[in-house]
C-alpha positions as CSV (number, residue, x, y, z in Angstrom):
1,X,28.3,-18.3,-4.5
2,X,25.6,-16.7,-2.2
3,X,24.4,-13.3,-2.8
4,X,22.6,-11.7,0.0
5,X,20.3,-8.4,0.0
6,X,20.6,-5.9,2.5
7,X,17.2,-4.6,3.7
8,X,16.8,-0.9,4.9
9,X,14.2,0.4,7.5
10,X,13.0,4.2,8.0
11,X,12.6,6.5,10.7
12,X,10.9,10.1,10.6
13,X,9.1,12.4,12.7
14,X,6.2,13.1,10.9
15,X,4.6,16.7,10.4
16,X,2.7,16.6,13.9
17,X,6.2,15.9,15.6
18,X,5.9,12.0,16.1
19,X,8.3,10.1,16.2
20,X,7.2,7.1,13.2
21,X,9.1,4.0,11.9
22,X,8.7,2.0,8.7
23,X,6.6,-1.5,9.5
24,X,8.3,-3.1,6.1
25,X,11.5,-3.4,4.8
26,X,12.6,-2.4,1.4
27,X,15.8,-3.2,-1.2
28,X,17.9,0.3,-1.6
29,X,15.8,2.0,-4.4
30,X,12.3,1.4,-3.1
31,X,13.8,2.7,0.5
32,X,15.0,5.7,-1.4
33,X,11.9,6.4,-3.3
34,X,9.9,6.1,0.4
35,X,12.1,8.4,1.8
36,X,11.3,10.8,-1.2
37,X,7.4,10.4,0.0
38,X,7.9,10.8,3.3
39,X,10.0,14.3,2.7
40,X,7.1,15.4,0.2
41,X,4.7,15.1,3.1
42,X,6.5,17.2,5.5
43,X,8.3,14.7,7.5
44,X,11.5,15.7,8.8
45,X,14.3,13.5,10.6
46,X,13.9,11.0,7.6
47,X,17.2,8.1,8.3
48,X,17.8,5.3,6.3
49,X,18.5,2.5,8.3
50,X,20.0,-1.2,7.4
51,X,18.2,-4.0,8.9
52,X,18.1,-7.6,8.8
53,X,15.4,-9.7,7.2
54,X,12.9,-9.7,9.8
55,X,13.9,-6.8,11.7
56,X,12.4,-3.5,12.0
57,X,14.1,-0.3,13.2
58,X,12.4,1.5,16.4
59,X,10.8,5.1,16.0
60,X,13.7,7.3,17.5
61,X,12.8,9.8,20.2
């Protein structure tokens, strides 16, 4: 039986209004932890998006 790990990326807007995207893929708990860090830093429009291995999300904007 094969198990597939789902990877996640993050997109957000930084406090200066610049759209950003993660440069790494995360597992679900790590993505949620990073999302919390971004929110604490004052980032907005934070989204967790499913990605394929080797794929990265593009910044929105």
